[in-house]
Backbone as JSON, one array per atom type, in Angstrom:
{
  "sequence": "MIDFSITGTTAAVNACKRVNEKQDRNVRRVVREFSLYTRDLTRFFCPVGSGFMQRKVKTELLDDGYAFETGWNAEDFFNANRSFYPPFVEFGTSKVPARPSLGRAMEIAGPEFTEAIATAVATAAV",
  "N": [[63.24, 64.78, 159.24], [64.35, 66.75, 156.62], [65.39, 66.36, 153.34], [67.25, 67.88, 150.83], [68.26, 68.1, 147.49], [70.18, 68.83, 144.7], [70.41, 67.72, 141.47], [72.1, 66.67, 138.49], [73.66, 68.8, 137.69], [76.15, 68.81, 136.61], [76.34, 69.14, 133.8], [75.5, 71.82, 133.44], [77.4, 73.14, 134.92], [79.74, 72.54, 133.5], [79.06, 73.73, 131.07], [79.14, 76.4, 131.87], [81.9, 76.67, 132.47], [82.96, 76.25, 129.91], [81.88, 78.55, 128.61], [83.23, 80.5, 130.14], [85.9, 79.87, 129.5], [85.82, 80.37, 126.73], [85.13, 83.12, 126.78], [87.48, 84.12, 128.0], [89.49, 83.42, 126.09], [88.52, 84.97, 123.91], [88.62, 87.61, 124.97], [91.35, 87.91, 125.5], [92.3, 87.64, 122.89], [91.07, 90.01, 121.71], [92.45, 91.95, 123.2], [95.11, 91.5, 122.51], [94.97, 92.01, 119.67], [94.12, 94.68, 119.73], [96.28, 95.87, 121.06], [98.31, 95.88, 119.12], [97.07, 97.32, 117.13], [96.7, 99.8, 118.38], [99.35, 100.46, 118.78], [100.17, 100.65, 116.07], [98.59, 102.8, 115.2], [99.58, 104.8, 116.8], [102.18, 105.01, 115.82], [101.51, 105.87, 113.22], [100.45, 108.46, 113.63], [102.58, 109.72, 114.72], [104.87, 112.35, 114.89], [107.21, 112.85, 112.24], [110.55, 113.28, 112.28], [113.4, 112.52, 112.48], [112.54, 109.97, 112.55], [113.07, 108.3, 114.57], [111.58, 108.32, 117.12], [109.15, 107.42, 116.19], [109.82, 104.8, 115.32], [110.44, 103.66, 117.78], [108.1, 103.22, 119.23], [106.45, 101.07, 121.31], [104.64, 98.12, 122.24], [103.32, 96.36, 124.84], [102.08, 93.34, 126.2], [100.22, 92.82, 129.24], [99.36, 91.5, 132.57], [98.75, 88.78, 132.11], [97.79, 88.83, 129.52], [95.5, 90.34, 129.6], [95.61, 93.07, 129.52], [97.3, 95.92, 128.19], [100.24, 97.94, 127.44], [101.06, 100.82, 125.58], [103.58, 102.79, 124.18], [106.54, 104.66, 124.86], [109.87, 103.6, 125.66], [112.08, 104.86, 127.93], [114.67, 103.92, 128.22], [115.42, 103.09, 125.64], [115.88, 105.48, 124.34], [117.84, 106.6, 125.91], [119.9, 104.77, 125.55], [120.54, 105.19, 122.95], [121.94, 107.46, 123.1], [120.14, 109.7, 123.29], [117.92, 112.31, 124.35], [115.05, 111.75, 126.32], [112.41, 112.43, 124.79], [109.73, 112.11, 123.98], [107.46, 112.79, 125.83], [107.49, 115.57, 125.7], [106.87, 116.06, 123.07], [104.45, 114.87, 122.82], [102.89, 116.23, 124.71], [103.51, 118.9, 124.49], [105.28, 122.03, 125.09], [106.0, 125.06, 126.74], [106.79, 126.56, 124.69], [106.54, 125.14, 122.39], [103.95, 123.72, 120.57], [101.75, 120.97, 121.44], [102.03, 117.73, 119.89], [100.3, 115.36, 119.62], [100.46, 111.74, 119.52], [100.07, 109.27, 120.71], [97.87, 109.93, 122.29], [96.07, 110.6, 120.33], [95.77, 108.21, 119.01], [94.6, 106.66, 121.11], [92.16, 107.97, 121.3], [90.84, 107.13, 119.03], [91.13, 104.28, 119.12], [90.22, 103.54, 121.72], [87.24, 103.75, 122.13], [86.52, 101.83, 120.24], [87.84, 99.58, 121.18], [86.52, 99.16, 123.65], [84.04, 98.49, 122.7], [84.59, 96.15, 121.22], [85.51, 94.47, 123.25], [83.24, 94.1, 124.8], [81.63, 92.79, 122.93], [83.17, 90.44, 122.57], [82.95, 89.25, 124.96], [80.08, 88.95, 125.09], [79.51, 87.3, 122.95], [80.67, 84.99, 123.64], [78.88, 83.84, 125.35], [76.88, 82.85, 123.91]],
  "CA": [[64.35, 65.34, 158.53], [64.06, 67.2, 155.21], [66.47, 66.31, 152.47], [67.19, 68.7, 149.64], [69.38, 67.93, 146.72], [70.09, 69.18, 143.31], [71.16, 66.74, 140.69], [72.19, 67.03, 137.04], [74.31, 70.07, 137.56], [77.49, 68.73, 135.88], [76.27, 69.68, 132.45], [75.43, 73.2, 133.65], [78.73, 73.65, 135.43], [80.68, 72.45, 132.35], [78.71, 74.81, 130.06], [79.62, 77.7, 132.33], [83.31, 76.63, 132.25], [83.22, 76.52, 128.45], [81.73, 79.93, 128.33], [84.36, 81.29, 130.69], [87.1, 79.67, 128.74], [85.65, 81.06, 125.5], [85.28, 84.53, 127.11], [88.81, 84.24, 128.3], [90.16, 83.46, 124.83], [87.96, 86.17, 123.11], [89.05, 88.85, 125.58], [92.8, 87.96, 125.32], [92.45, 87.97, 121.45], [90.86, 91.31, 121.5], [93.49, 92.77, 123.81], [96.26, 91.38, 121.71], [94.68, 92.72, 118.42], [94.13, 96.12, 119.95], [97.59, 96.38, 121.41], [98.97, 96.05, 117.95], [96.29, 98.42, 116.42], [97.1, 101.1, 119.01], [100.81, 100.75, 118.45], [100.27, 101.12, 114.68], [97.99, 104.09, 115.1], [100.51, 105.72, 117.4], [103.25, 105.18, 114.83], [101.01, 106.53, 112.09], [100.24, 109.81, 114.06], [103.86, 110.18, 115.39], [105.57, 113.28, 113.96], [108.43, 112.27, 111.77], [111.72, 114.08, 111.93], [114.42, 111.51, 112.1], [111.82, 108.71, 112.55], [113.43, 107.59, 115.71], [110.42, 108.24, 118.0], [108.12, 106.63, 115.52], [110.32, 103.48, 115.39], [110.58, 103.23, 119.15], [106.8, 102.95, 119.81], [106.37, 99.73, 121.71], [103.44, 97.63, 122.89], [103.58, 95.07, 125.78], [100.88, 92.65, 126.97], [100.36, 92.72, 130.72], [98.25, 90.8, 133.28], [98.46, 87.5, 131.45], [97.14, 89.08, 128.25], [94.19, 91.05, 129.8], [95.85, 94.51, 129.43], [98.51, 96.25, 127.4], [100.74, 99.28, 127.47], [101.69, 101.32, 124.46], [104.29, 104.01, 124.46], [108.03, 104.68, 124.65], [110.75, 103.18, 126.81], [113.16, 105.88, 128.06], [116.02, 103.29, 128.02], [115.74, 103.03, 124.23], [116.38, 106.73, 123.94], [119.13, 106.82, 126.55], [120.9, 103.81, 125.05], [120.96, 105.74, 121.69], [122.45, 108.77, 123.41], [119.21, 110.72, 123.04], [117.0, 112.69, 125.45], [113.69, 111.1, 126.32], [111.65, 113.63, 124.42], [108.26, 111.83, 123.59], [106.45, 113.52, 126.47], [107.45, 116.94, 125.26], [106.22, 116.05, 121.74], [103.01, 114.47, 123.06], [102.09, 117.22, 125.48], [103.94, 120.26, 124.17], [106.01, 122.75, 126.05], [105.57, 126.49, 126.76], [107.26, 127.19, 123.38], [106.28, 124.22, 121.23], [102.63, 123.03, 120.73], [101.7, 119.41, 121.51], [101.83, 117.01, 118.58], [99.99, 114.0, 120.19], [100.23, 110.57, 118.64], [99.44, 108.17, 121.53], [96.57, 110.45, 122.62], [95.08, 110.47, 119.12], [95.52, 106.75, 118.83], [93.68, 106.17, 122.12], [90.87, 108.56, 121.03], [90.3, 106.33, 118.1], [91.07, 102.86, 119.5], [89.47, 103.41, 122.91], [85.88, 103.3, 122.01], [86.45, 100.56, 119.47], [88.31, 98.52, 122.13], [85.44, 98.93, 124.55], [82.93, 97.73, 122.0], [85.12, 94.78, 120.87], [85.56, 93.6, 124.56], [81.81, 93.72, 125.13], [81.2, 91.86, 121.93], [83.92, 89.22, 122.93], [82.26, 88.49, 126.2], [78.72, 88.62, 124.79], [79.43, 86.15, 121.91], [81.09, 83.65, 124.33], [77.82, 83.28, 126.06], [75.99, 82.25, 122.88]],
  "C": [[63.92, 65.65, 157.09], [65.37, 67.11, 154.4], [66.25, 67.16, 151.25], [68.4, 68.46, 148.87], [69.14, 68.47, 145.32], [70.97, 68.28, 142.48], [71.18, 67.22, 139.27], [72.85, 68.34, 136.84], [75.62, 70.06, 136.79], [77.37, 69.34, 134.49], [76.3, 71.25, 132.54], [76.84, 73.91, 134.01], [79.74, 73.63, 134.19], [80.37, 73.35, 131.27], [79.2, 76.07, 130.53], [81.18, 77.78, 132.13], [83.66, 76.92, 130.86], [83.03, 77.95, 128.04], [82.81, 80.8, 128.84], [85.59, 81.15, 129.99], [87.01, 80.35, 127.4], [85.76, 82.59, 125.71], [86.8, 84.92, 127.26], [89.68, 84.41, 126.96], [89.81, 84.63, 124.03], [88.6, 87.44, 123.7], [90.51, 89.01, 125.29], [93.09, 88.27, 123.76], [92.2, 89.43, 121.18], [91.89, 92.24, 122.04], [94.74, 92.67, 122.94], [96.19, 92.19, 120.37], [94.74, 94.31, 118.58], [95.45, 96.73, 120.43], [98.36, 96.7, 120.12], [98.31, 97.28, 117.09], [96.75, 99.81, 117.09], [98.5, 101.5, 118.78], [100.89, 101.29, 117.01], [99.68, 102.46, 114.5], [98.92, 105.16, 115.67], [101.58, 106.05, 116.47], [102.76, 105.98, 113.7], [100.9, 108.08, 112.48], [101.6, 110.46, 114.52], [104.5, 111.11, 114.38], [106.89, 112.71, 113.57], [109.55, 113.24, 111.47], [112.77, 113.09, 111.49], [113.69, 110.09, 112.03], [112.14, 107.87, 113.75], [112.3, 107.36, 116.77], [109.4, 107.34, 117.47], [108.53, 105.17, 115.59], [110.27, 102.8, 116.69], [109.25, 103.07, 119.92], [106.7, 101.51, 120.07], [105.0, 99.4, 122.37], [103.76, 96.39, 123.7], [102.29, 94.63, 126.33], [101.19, 92.51, 128.43], [99.27, 91.89, 131.3], [97.82, 89.64, 132.49], [97.63, 87.77, 130.2], [95.83, 89.89, 128.42], [94.42, 92.56, 129.75], [97.1, 94.7, 128.62], [98.9, 97.7, 127.66], [101.33, 99.64, 126.14], [102.4, 102.58, 124.74], [105.85, 103.86, 124.14], [108.74, 104.29, 125.89], [111.91, 104.21, 126.84], [114.5, 105.22, 127.81], [116.4, 103.22, 126.51], [116.32, 104.33, 123.76], [117.82, 106.99, 124.6], [120.27, 105.99, 125.91], [121.34, 104.35, 123.62], [121.52, 107.17, 121.89], [121.51, 109.89, 123.1], [118.49, 111.11, 124.33], [115.74, 111.93, 125.25], [112.63, 112.26, 126.04], [110.17, 113.34, 124.07], [107.23, 112.58, 124.5], [106.34, 114.97, 126.08], [106.76, 117.12, 123.89], [104.72, 115.8, 121.99], [102.2, 115.6, 123.71], [102.43, 118.7, 125.27], [104.74, 120.87, 125.27], [105.47, 124.2, 126.11], [105.83, 127.16, 125.47], [106.82, 126.39, 122.2], [104.87, 123.57, 121.47], [102.69, 121.48, 120.77], [101.47, 118.87, 120.1], [101.51, 115.49, 119.03], [99.85, 112.93, 119.14], [99.56, 109.5, 119.49], [98.08, 108.72, 121.9], [95.58, 110.26, 121.49], [94.84, 108.99, 118.89], [94.51, 106.15, 119.89], [92.27, 106.74, 121.87], [90.15, 107.67, 120.02], [90.13, 104.91, 118.53], [90.25, 102.6, 120.75], [88.01, 103.0, 122.82], [85.73, 102.06, 121.25], [86.89, 99.44, 120.36], [87.12, 98.16, 123.07], [84.3, 98.05, 123.9], [83.35, 96.33, 121.67], [85.22, 93.9, 122.11], [84.08, 93.2, 124.87], [81.36, 92.69, 124.17], [81.88, 90.52, 122.2], [83.22, 88.48, 124.07], [80.83, 88.13, 125.86], [78.65, 87.34, 123.81], [79.92, 84.84, 122.52], [79.89, 83.09, 125.0], [76.83, 82.67, 125.15], [76.26, 80.88, 122.59]]
}
């Protein structure tokens, strides 16, 4: 009979758990920070008439903090007796050119977000 055993793995397993916990915290922190950054950029680029559309930009964390959505909630507009017009402003119509704000925010924040997530994961392993 041949016996094979590995001993002393507890420290390695615990180190991996610490790295994973640190990665988890780092990634959630980056997602939270970029959710607010994207919201603020969207508000900054939002065309201002009455300011209603700009004020109604919202950000919500999803998937236990691993993702986020930024945009407008149609109910906010309907509850204020307004049409839900952000898609027409964002993408334009046959008569009115697009005036994107969310798209511009994502053009800026997207690459920065990708880099920040990579850094958050990499620094947790150090």
